[in-house]
C-alpha positions as CSV (number, residue, x, y, z in Angstrom):
1,M,150.1,145.4,127.9
2,N,146.4,145.6,128.3
3,D,145.2,143.2,131.1
4,R,141.5,143.7,130.2
5,M,139.9,140.8,128.4
6,D,138.3,141.5,125.1
7,W,134.9,140.0,125.8
8,S,133.7,140.6,122.2
9,S,136.2,138.0,120.9
10,R,134.6,135.2,123.0
11,R,132.2,132.7,121.3
12,L,129.1,131.4,122.8
13,V,128.5,127.8,121.7
14,L,125.0,126.5,122.2
15,I,124.4,122.8,121.8
16,D,121.1,121.0,121.4
17,I,122.7,117.6,121.9
18,E,119.6,115.6,121.1
19,N,119.4,117.3,117.7
20,V,123.0,116.3,117.1
21,V,122.6,112.6,117.9
22,G,119.1,112.3,116.6
23,G,117.4,111.5,119.9
24,L,118.2,110.6,123.5
25,V,121.8,110.6,124.6
26,C,121.8,107.1,125.9
27,D,125.4,106.7,127.1
28,E,128.7,108.4,127.6
29,K,130.0,107.0,124.3
30,C,127.2,108.7,122.4
31,A,127.9,112.0,124.1
32,A,131.6,111.8,123.5
33,C,131.1,111.0,119.9
34,A,128.9,114.1,119.6
35,R,131.4,116.3,121.3
36,L,134.2,115.1,119.0
37,T,132.0,115.7,115.9
38,I,131.1,119.2,117.1
39,R,134.8,120.0,117.8
40,C,135.9,118.8,114.4
41,A,133.2,120.8,112.7
42,V,133.5,124.2,114.5
43,G,136.7,123.9,116.5
44,A,137.2,124.7,120.2
45,H,138.6,128.0,121.4
46,P,140.0,128.4,125.0
47,M,137.6,131.3,125.7
48,D,134.4,129.6,124.4
49,Q,131.4,129.6,126.7
50,V,129.7,126.3,126.0
51,V,126.1,125.6,126.9
52,V,124.7,122.1,126.4
53,A,121.0,121.4,126.7
54,T,119.4,118.0,127.1
55,C,116.4,116.2,128.7
56,H,116.7,114.7,132.2
57,K,117.3,111.2,130.8
58,G,120.5,112.1,129.0
59,Y,121.8,114.6,131.6
60,E,124.3,112.2,133.3
61,H,125.9,111.2,130.1
62,V,126.2,114.8,128.9
63,A,127.6,115.9,132.2
64,W,130.5,113.5,131.9
65,S,131.4,114.6,128.4
66,W,131.1,118.3,129.0
67,P,132.3,118.8,132.6
68,K,133.1,122.5,132.2
69,A,130.1,123.5,130.2
70,R,127.0,125.2,131.5
71,R,124.5,122.3,131.3
72,L,120.8,122.9,131.0
73,V,118.1,120.3,131.6
74,R,114.6,120.6,130.4
75,S,112.3,117.7,129.4
76,G,109.2,117.6,127.3
77,K,108.4,118.7,123.8
78,D,111.2,121.1,122.6
79,G,112.6,121.2,126.2
80,A,116.3,121.6,125.2
81,D,115.3,124.1,122.5
82,L,113.4,126.2,125.0
83,A,116.2,126.1,127.5
84,L,118.7,127.4,124.8
85,L,116.2,130.1,123.7
86,E,116.2,131.4,127.3
87,V,120.0,131.7,127.0
88,L,119.7,133.7,123.8
89,R,117.5,136.2,125.7
90,E,120.4,136.9,128.1
91,D,121.6,139.9,126.0
92,V,124.0,137.7,124.1
93,A,124.6,140.3,121.3
94,S,126.3,142.7,123.8
95,R,128.6,140.0,125.2
96,F,129.6,137.9,122.2
97,A,130.8,138.7,118.7
98,H,130.1,135.2,117.5
99,V,127.5,132.6,118.4
100,V,127.7,129.0,117.3
101,L,124.3,127.2,117.4
102,V,124.6,123.4,117.2
103,S,121.1,122.6,116.1
104,G,119.0,122.5,113.0
105,D,115.7,123.3,114.6
106,G,113.6,126.1,113.0
107,I,112.5,127.3,116.4
108,F,115.8,129.2,116.5
109,A,115.4,131.1,113.2
110,D,113.9,134.3,114.7
111,A,116.5,134.5,117.5
112,V,119.3,133.9,114.9
113,T,117.9,136.6,112.7
114,D,117.7,139.0,115.6
115,L,121.4,138.3,116.6
116,G,122.5,138.9,113.0
117,Q,120.6,142.2,112.8
118,R,122.4,143.3,116.0
119,G,125.8,142.6,114.5
120,T,126.6,139.2,116.0
121,L,128.0,136.6,113.6
122,V,125.9,133.4,113.9
123,T,127.2,130.0,112.7
124,V,124.7,127.1,112.7
125,A,126.2,123.6,112.8
126,S,123.7,120.8,112.0
127,R,123.3,117.5,110.3
128,R,122.0,118.2,106.8
129,S,119.0,116.0,107.3
130,H,117.9,118.0,110.4
131,L,118.6,121.6,109.2
132,S,115.5,123.7,108.8
133,N,115.4,126.0,105.7
134,R,114.4,129.0,107.9
135,L,117.4,128.5,110.2
136,R,119.7,127.9,107.2
137,L,118.7,131.2,105.7
138,A,118.9,133.1,109.0
139,A,122.5,132.1,109.8
140,A,125.5,133.9,108.5
141,R,127.4,130.6,108.1
142,V,126.3,127.0,108.1
143,V,128.6,124.0,108.9
144,L,127.3,120.5,108.2
145,L,128.2,117.9,110.8
146,D,129.7,114.6,109.7
147,E,126.7,112.3,109.7
148,A,128.8,109.3,109.0
149,M,130.6,109.8,112.3
150,L,127.3,110.1,114.2
151,A,125.5,107.2,112.5
152,P,126.5,104.4,114.9
153,F,125.4,106.4,117.9
154,R,121.9,107.4,116.8
155,S,119.2,106.1,119.1
156,A,116.3,104.2,117.5
157,S,113.3,106.4,116.8
């Protein structure tokens, strides 16, 4: 039996939680609903490395719902997006065969294209209404999140 772990079979799951809920994660119920929606859409594997990004106002709620995830906090315009883009610069292609990006923001299109060109399968999971055309075209697979399940938890814009 081979005791070495096959690192290439691990998935990296990057979550822009504010993109999922449509704004600020205002309570634990909102974060838990988002986690359930994501799990239903893309599954959960025991070896997944999960990274969740949020602004400082939603951090506490996100931390309770994802206690084992790597949690990133960055506020300001595109703060969570920029934090996740930094993760994508960590030589992801050599460590993961599959990346799941839970966001619909077009800011990720170039990074997703680059990962695909380097042989990494990239799945984008997003609400249909928040999925950029550039990102949709860059991804190998697209999974639409169940907007009906998220509707009661969206913060007012």
